[in-house]
C-alpha positions in Angstrom: 12.3 -15.1 4.2 12.1 -13.6 7.6 9.6 -11.0 8.3 7.6 -9.7 11.1 5.0 -6.9 11.4 5.4 -5.4 15.1 2.0 -4.9 16.7 0.2 -4.4 13.4 -3.2 -6.0 14.2 -3.1 -4.2 17.5 -2.4 -0.9 15.8 -5.0 -1.6 13.1 -7.6 -2.4 15.8 -6.9 0.9 17.6 -7.2 2.8 14.4 -10.5 1.2 13.6 -11.8 1.8 17.0 -11.3 5.4 16.7 -12.5 5.8 13.3 -15.7 3.8 14.2 -16.5 6.3 16.9 -16.4 9.1 14.4 -18.3 7.5 11.5 -21.3 9.0 10.2 -24.2 7.5 8.3 -24.9 8.4 4.7 -27.7 7.4 2.6 -25.8 7.9 -0.6 -25.0 4.6 -2.8 -21.5 4.2 -3.5 -20.4 2.0 -6.4 -17.1 0.3 -5.5 -15.1 -1.7 -7.9 -12.5 -4.3 -6.4 -10.0 -4.7 -9.2 -7.1 -7.0 -9.7 -6.2 -10.8 -9.8 -6.6 -13.8 -7.8 -5.8 -12.0 -4.6 -8.9 -9.8 -5.4 -11.1 -12.8 -6.2 -10.1 -14.5 -3.0 -11.7 -17.3 -1.2 -15.2 -16.9 0.1 -15.2 -13.4 -1.0 -11.5 -12.8 0.3 -10.9 -9.3 1.8 -14.2 -8.0 0.1 -16.3 -9.8 2.8 -14.8 -8.1 5.8 -14.6 -4.7 3.7 -18.4 -4.8 2.6 -19.8 -5.7 6.0 -17.5 -3.1 7.7 -18.7 -0.4 5.2 -22.5 -1.2 5.6 -22.2 -1.5 9.3 -20.7 1.7 9.4 -23.9 3.2 7.7 -22.8 3.4 4.2 -24.7 1.9 1.4 -22.2 0.1 -0.8 -22.6 -1.6 -4.1 -19.7 -3.8 -5.3 -19.6 -3.6 -9.0 -17.9 -5.9 -11.8 -18.6 -8.7 -14.2 -17.5 -11.5 -11.7 -19.3 -13.2 -9.1 -18.9 -16.5 -7.1 -21.5 -18.5 -5.8 -19.6 -19.6 -2.9 -19.2 -16.1 -1.5 -22.5 -16.3 -0.2 -23.9 -16.1 2.5 -21.0 -14.4 4.1 -20.8 -11.6 1.3 -24.1 -10.4 0.1 -22.8 -8.5 -2.8 -20.0 -10.4 -4.6 -19.5 -8.5 -7.8 -15.9 -7.7 -8.6 -13.1 -7.6 -11.2 -10.7 -10.1 -9.8 -9.3 -12.2 -12.5 -6.9 -15.0 -11.5 -3.6 -14.9 -13.2 -4.2 -11.7 -15.0 -1.3 -9.1 -15.3 -1.7 -5.5 -15.2 -1.8 -5.3 -19.1 -4.8 -7.7 -19.1 -6.7 -5.4 -16.7 -5.5 -2.3 -19.0 -7.3 -4.0 -21.9 -10.5 -4.3 -20.4 -10.8 -1.5 -18.0 -12.5 1.1 -20.3 -15.4 -1.3 -21.0 -15.6 -2.3 -17.3 -15.9 1.5 -16.3 -18.2 2.3 -19.0 -20.6 -0.6 -18.1 -20.5 -0.2 -14.1 -19.7 3.4 -13.6 -17.6 2.9 -10.4 -17.4 5.9 -8.0 -14.3 4.3 -6.3 -11.9 1.6 -7.5 -9.8 -0.6 -5.1 -6.7 -1.6 -7.2 -4.1 -4.4 -6.1 -2.4 -5.5 -9.2 1.3 -6.7 -10.3 1.8 -9.8 -8.5 1.4 -11.8 -11.8 3.5 -9.4 -13.7 6.5 -10.1 -11.3 5.7 -14.0 -11.5 6.2 -13.9 -15.1 9.5 -12.0 -15.2 8.7 -8.3 -15.0 11.1 -6.3 -12.7 9.9 -3.4 -10.4 10.2 -0.7 -12.9 8.4 -2.6 -15.7 5.5 -3.4 -13.2 5.4 0.3 -12.2 5.3 1.4 -15.7 2.4 -0.8 -16.4 0.6 0.5 -13.4 1.2 4.0 -14.4 -0.4 3.5 -17.8 -3.4 1.7 -16.3 -3.9 4.6 -14.1 -3.7 7.0 -17.0 -6.2 5.1 -18.8 -8.6 5.0 -15.7 -8.3 8.8 -15.3 -8.9 9.5 -19.0 -12.0 7.2 -19.0 -13.3 9.1 -15.8 -11.3 12.1 -14.6 -13.6 12.0 -11.2 -13.3 8.6 -10.2 -11.4 7.9 -6.9 -8.7 5.1 -7.0 -7.2 3.5 -4.1 -3.8 1.8 -5.1 -2.5 -0.7 -2.9 1.1 -1.8 -2.8 0.9 -5.7 -3.6 1.4 -7.9 -0.6 4.8 -9.4 -0.1 5.5 -12.9 -1.0 7.7 -15.9 0.4 7.5 -18.4 -2.5 10.5 -17.2 -4.3 13.4 -15.0 -2.8 14.2 -13.1 -6.2 10.7 -12.4 -6.8 10.1 -11.3 -3.1 12.9 -8.5 -3.6 11.4 -7.4 -6.7 8.0 -7.3 -5.0 9.5 -5.1 -2.4 11.0 -2.8 -4.7 7.7 -2.6 -6.6 6.0 -1.7 -3.3 8.6 1.1 -2.8 7.9 2.6 -6.4 3.9 2.4 -6.0 3.5 5.7 -4.1 5.5 7.6 -6.6 3.2 6.2 -9.5 0.3 7.5 -7.2 1.9 10.7 -6.4 2.3 11.4 -10.2 -1.5 11.0 -10.6 -2.0 13.4 -7.8 0.1 16.1 -9.3 -2.1 16.0 -12.4 -5.2 16.8 -10.1 -6.6 13.2 -10.1 -7.9 11.4 -6.9 -5.5 8.6 -6.6 -4.7 7.4 -3.0 -2.0 5.0 -2.0 -2.6 2.2 0.5 0.5 0.5 1.8 -0.9 -3.0 2.0 2.4 -4.6 2.0 3.3 -3.3 5.4 0.4 -5.0 7.0 0.4 -8.8 5.4 3.1 -11.0 6.6 4.2 -14.6 6.3 1.8 -16.0 8.8 -1.0 -14.3 6.6 -0.2 -16.3 3.5 -1.6 -19.7 2.5 1.1 -20.8 -0.1 3.5 -18.0 0.2 1.8 -15.8 -2.4 -2.1 -15.8 -1.5 -3.5 -14.8 1.7 -5.2 -17.1 4.2 -8.3 -16.3 5.9 -6.6 -14.2 8.4 -4.8 -12.5 5.8 -7.7 -11.7 3.8 -9.4 -10.4 7.0 -6.4 -8.0 7.6 -6.4 -6.9 3.9 -10.2 -6.0 4.2 -9.5 -3.9 7.4 -6.4 -2.2 5.9 -8.8 -1.0 2.9 -11.4 0.2 5.4 -9.0 2.1 7.4 -7.6 4.0 4.5 -10.8 4.7 2.9 -11.8 6.3 6.2 -9.0 9.0 6.1 -6.9 11.0 3.8 -3.4 10.3 4.9 -1.4 13.3 5.4 2.1 12.1 5.7 4.8 12.4 3.1 5.6 9.6 0.9 8.8 7.6 1.8 10.4 4.9 -0.6 13.4 2.8 -0.2 15.1 0.3 -2.6 15.7 -3.2 -0.9 18.6 -2.6 1.5 21.5 -4.9 1.5 24.3 -5.1 4.1 27.1 -4.5 1.6 25.4 -2.6 -1.1 23.9 1.1 -1.3 20.3 1.7 -0.6 18.5 4.8 -1.9 15.7 6.6 0.2 13.5 9.1 -1.3 11.1 11.2 0.6 8.4 13.0 -1.5 6.0 15.9 -0.4 8.5 17.8 1.6 8.8 21.5 1.6 11.3 22.6 -1.1 14.8 23.4 0.4 13.8 21.6 3.8 16.7 19.6 5.6 15.1 15.9 5.7 16.4 13.4 8.1 16.3 9.6 7.6 15.9 7.4 10.5 15.8 3.5 11.0 15.2 1.4 14.0 14.8 -2.4 14.8 12.6 -1.5 17.6 8.8 -1.9 17.7 6.2 0.7 17.2 6.6 3.8 19.6 7.0 7.4 19.8 10.2 9.5 19.9 10.1 13.3 20.1 12.5 15.2 17.7 12.3 18.7 19.4 14.5 20.4 16.9 12.0 19.4 14.3 8.9 19.8 16.2 7.7 16.3 15.3 7.2 12.9 16.9 8.6 9.8 15.1 6.5 6.6 14.9 9.4 4.5 16.4 11.5 3.8 19.4 15.4 4.1 19.4 15.9 5.8 16.1 19.3 5.9 14.3 20.0 8.8 12.2 21.0 7.3 8.7 21.7 10.7 7.1 20.3 14.0 5.8 19.4 15.5 2.6 17.9 18.7 1.1 14.4 18.7 -0.6 14.7 20.0 -4.1 12.3 22.4 -5.9 9.6 19.5 -6.2 9.9 18.8 -2.6 11.8 15.5 -3.1 14.7 14.5 -0.7 17.0 11.5 -1.7 19.5 9.9 0.4 22.1 7.2 -0.9 23.2 5.1 2.1 26.5 3.5 1.1 26.4 0.8 3.8 23.7 -0.2 6.3 24.9 0.2 9.8 26.0 -3.2 11.2 23.5 -3.0 13.9 20.7 -3.1 11.4 22.1 -5.8 9.2 19.9 -8.9 8.8 17.1 -7.3 10.8 13.8 -6.0 10.1 13.8 -2.3 10.1 11.3 0.5 10.5 12.3 3.6 8.4 11.0 7.2 8.5 12.0 10.6 7.0 11.3 14.0 8.9 11.7 17.6 8.5 10.6 20.7 10.3 6.9 20.0 11.3 6.6 17.2 8.6 7.3 13.5 8.6 6.7 10.7 6.2 4.8 7.4 6.9 6.8 4.7 8.4 8.2 2.0 6.1 9.2 -1.6 7.1 11.9 -3.2 5.3 14.1 -6.2 5.6 17.9 -5.8 5.4 19.3 -8.5 3.2 22.5 -10.1 4.7 24.6 -9.3 1.7 
């Protein structure tokens, strides 16, 4: 599986630097529950080590909560409480979440789950359905809790499962958006955009560098409220249709969908009054947003110049753009 993340670590560093300058101290203790499977458990604290230290260095008082703790997390991680259960699927978490939330009363939950669902045969829609039901139960238990929902990191251990993982990652923001429509504080974290093959230990779990990057991504997205519209794309194949969906646009707006193989950059689109987060954009097509602010474009064939390449995709309308999404165009 060929994959690259253009300038990701540099981009994250710039974001972190800017946000660090604007951070303000607070004396309030926040209870955070890291929730998921073995990727949440990690090695020597996994992503939790970088995240905990970043948050406390920034002046916050953080209390990680959960029923699990590992002796080998110390001394790197002073507070190792969590709910990262190796091998667990979404429904295993679902079966225990009410008890954990009642016992530990988290203010915020950091959720990364679904890898083992796909490993044991679930397709993307099944995994997304399980995620949706888990979030329903979380918000029924505590309507005031804030949940950061990460797209699961991509994998290289199995080609078919890797493609399902990509499709699940594309569906995840819509599951989050559905909770937002009901007034709940669910926030999407596009973790899959930042963790590549070089960040994996065994094609599935992060190595030390990967865990550090995950902690940094959690930290960045916890410091801000992303304002970009949500963009999803099914796995693009050279000779098969691909569906792109932009959510959160103005109803009736004409939405353009762009793609590029170039690195991060900036391209002004004067007619729309926005600047794309890419260089050398290619217009894939346009669609009109419906009454719910959703624009859907079916691309019958991926342009030959984009085939077998890593592409960056973005949607834009008048004064509004989506987040940039990284995808791999399959050869056929």
